[in-house]
N, C-alpha and C positions, 0 to 999 in steps of 0.2 A: 686659634685652637683653644687658648686659655679662656677667651671671652665666651666661646661656645659652651665650654664646660661650666663656666660660672653661671651662664643663663640657664643651663639645664638644672644645675643644683638649686638655683633660686626658684625655678619653676616648680620643682618637686617639693621644695620646702614651703612655698607660699600659695600655690594654686590648689583649689579643692580637687581631691582625687578619691575615687573609690578604693583603689589600691595603687601603690607606687609602681606597679608594673605597667600601668596605663599612662599615656601621655596626658598632660594637662590640656584643657580646651580653652581656646579663645574664640569669641563670637563676634561676628560683624553683621550688620544689617544687609539683608539679601538685595533689596532694591532701594538704596539710600537716597534721601532727599539732598538737594543742593544746600550747602550751608548758607544761611542768610548773610549777605555781604554788608559791610558797614564802611563808613568813612570817618575815621577818628584821627586825632593827633596823639602820638605817644608822648612820654614825658620829656623827650628831647626836641619835641616840635616837629617830628617827621610824620609824613602821611602814613596812615596805617589802614590797610584793607586786605581782604582775602584774595582778590583777583590776581595781584602780582605773585602770590605764593603758590599758584597752581604748578604742579610738578613736584612739590614737596609735601610730605606729611605735615599736618598742622595739629598741634595740641592747643586748643583754645581753653585757657584755664581761668575760670571766674573765681575770684578770691577777694579777700579783704585783709587789711593789716591787723585787725582785731581778732581775726579767726585763727585760733590755735592750730587746728589741723592744716590750714592753708600755709602757715609759717613752717610747720614741720616738713612739708613736702618740697619746699623751695630748694634746699640743697640737692635733692635728687633730680629735680627738673634742670638745675644748672648743669649737673654732670651729664644728663641726657642731651642737653643742647650742645655741650662741648663735644660729645662723642659722635653725634650725627649732624654736625653743624651745616654740612653742605646739602643735606637731603631732608632735614627736619627743621621746622620753625615752631617754637613755643611762643605763644602770645599771652601775656598776662592781662586779664580784663578785671580791673579793680572795681568793686561795687561797694556802695554804702560808706565810703570814706569822703567826708566833706572837706577835709583839709589836705590839699595836694602836697603840702610840705611834709606831712607825715608819711605819705606814700613815697615821696622822693627819699626821705631818710631811710626807710626800710629797704628800698631798692639799692641805695648806696651801701648800707651796712651789710646787707646780704650778698653784695656783689652780683646782683641779678644780671645775667648776660643775654636776656631776651627782652624785646620791647614790652613795655607796660603802658596801658592807657586807662584813663578814667572812663568807665562805661556809662553810656547814656541810658535813660529809661527805655528808649525805643529799641536799643539793641538787646537789652535784657528781655523785653517782651517778645522780640523776634525769636529768641532762643527759649521761650517757654516760661519766662518769668523768673527763673533761677530761684527756686524755693529753698535751697540749702547750699552751703559753702563747705569745702570747695566743690565746684561742678566743672568737670572737664569733658569737652567734646573732642572726639578723635575724628579728624577730617582726612580723607584719603587724597592721593595726588591729583584726583579729578575735581577736588573741591566739594566732595559729598561727605555728609556725616555718617560714619559707619558704627559709632559706639558713643555712649555717654556714661560717665562714671560720676556718681554723687557720693561725696565723702572721701576720706583718706584711703587711698589704695596703695598697694605695694609697688614700688618703682619697677620691679621685675615684670609686672604685668604690662605697664606702659611700654617698656623697652621691647618686650616680645611683640606687642601689637605694632609698634613702629617698624620693627624688622620685617614682620609678615607683610605689611603694606608696601614695603620697599622691595619685596621679593627676595629678601635675605633669608638664610637658614634660621629656623626656630625649632626649639625643643618643645613643640606644642602641636596639637591638632586644631585646625581652623574649621569652624562651623559657621553657618549663616542662619539668620532668623528673620522673621517678618516683624517689622516695627508695629506693635499694637498699642502704642502710647508711651513706651519706655523712652523713646528718643524725642518724638514730637507728639504733643497731646492731641493734635488734630487727627491722629491715627487711632485714637481710643475706640473708634467705632469698629475696629477690626478685632478688638479684644474679645475673648471668649470667657475669661475669668478676670475678676477685678478684686483688688485688695479689700478684705473685710466684708465681702458679699458672698454669703453662703447659698449656692445654688445646687448643692449636691442632691437635694431631694426633688429637684424639678426634672421634668421630661425635657428632651431636646427642644420640643416645640415651646414649652413654657420658658425655657432658658432664652430662646430667641426673642420672645415677647419682652421679657425682663430687660435684656440688653438693649432692645430698641427703645424702651421707655427711659432707661438710664442715659441713653445718648440723645434723647429728645428733650428731656427736662433739665432746666438749669438748677444748680445748687443755690440755696438761699443764704449761704454763709457770707456772701459778698465777693467771692472769688471770680465771678463772671464766667465760670466754667460750667459745662454740663455736669450732671451727677457722675457720669463715668470718668470724665476728665478729673474731677475733684478727687475721686477715689484713688486715682493714679498719682496725682500731683500732691495730695495732702491726705494720706491714709488716716491720720488721727482725727480728721474733721468729723464731728458728731452729727452735723447737719446732713451731710451726704450719706453717712453710715446709717443713720436712723431712717432717712427717707428711702434708701435702697432696700433696707430690711422690710419696710412697709410695702414697697412695690412687690418684692418677692412674695410676701404674705398675700397681697391682693390677688396676684396672678394665680397663685396656688389655690386660693379659695374660690375664685371665679371659675377655674377649670373644674374644680370639684362639683360646683353647682351645675355646670354644663353637662356633666356626665349623664347619659340616659339612665333613668330609674328602672330597676328590675320590676317586672309586673308583680303586683301584690298577689299573694296566695289566696285562693278561694277559701272562705270560712264554712262553705257548705259541707255537711257530713258526707263521707264517702258512701256510695251505695254498696250494698252487699249483694253478692249473687243470690238469686232466688233459689229456694230449695227445689229439687226436682219433684 
């Protein structure tokens, strides 16, 4: 009972609400993709993969020792692992640390109680490249990714998601959404809006043409993504932003030219009725 009251208080304090009379909302992917599996060794030399973890909720946490927000959230992850140790598995995926001894020192000093592995480039790419840290993937008991969080999030959100996926009571409303690139960039072709792309002045037909072009053309910034994927993955990218704006302008202009022209008014003088 005390835990339920605490969760409710944390949810009201930290989740976005229109009014406090409404329940906070957590969102999961409606038709989630299977999490890409991997075969790694954790720092203790044990095999680490996702297949044996089916039946548990998994929080796959990409982090680095030099990342301030990553270090800040470690104590809350430790508490979460302790609280739901039989039904939850947190996995630390260290990236961009060349010296394994540094990672070991942090794991020891922080008393991290979940497995940590050095992440291979192949695993990073399988999960979308990991453009920012921390990035945490929420994986349900069937091994499917139902949510992704980029940046430092309040631990109350993680706990509420874990409880919901385990079928436990939560002080929140659960909604589902279609992945349009927020989880996997391969689904960017489902998006109807993209960061930094203003399509408000376009007709539905023009918007469809623009989105098709953004999904068909690659960005020239070197990211190897389509323009649509780059807008989702890297919103500050000027290459995809400028090219997207040019495409919107081109489609709008070509549609204007294609409009049928109104017939020109005759310059002949109007005839006047003859006098009786």
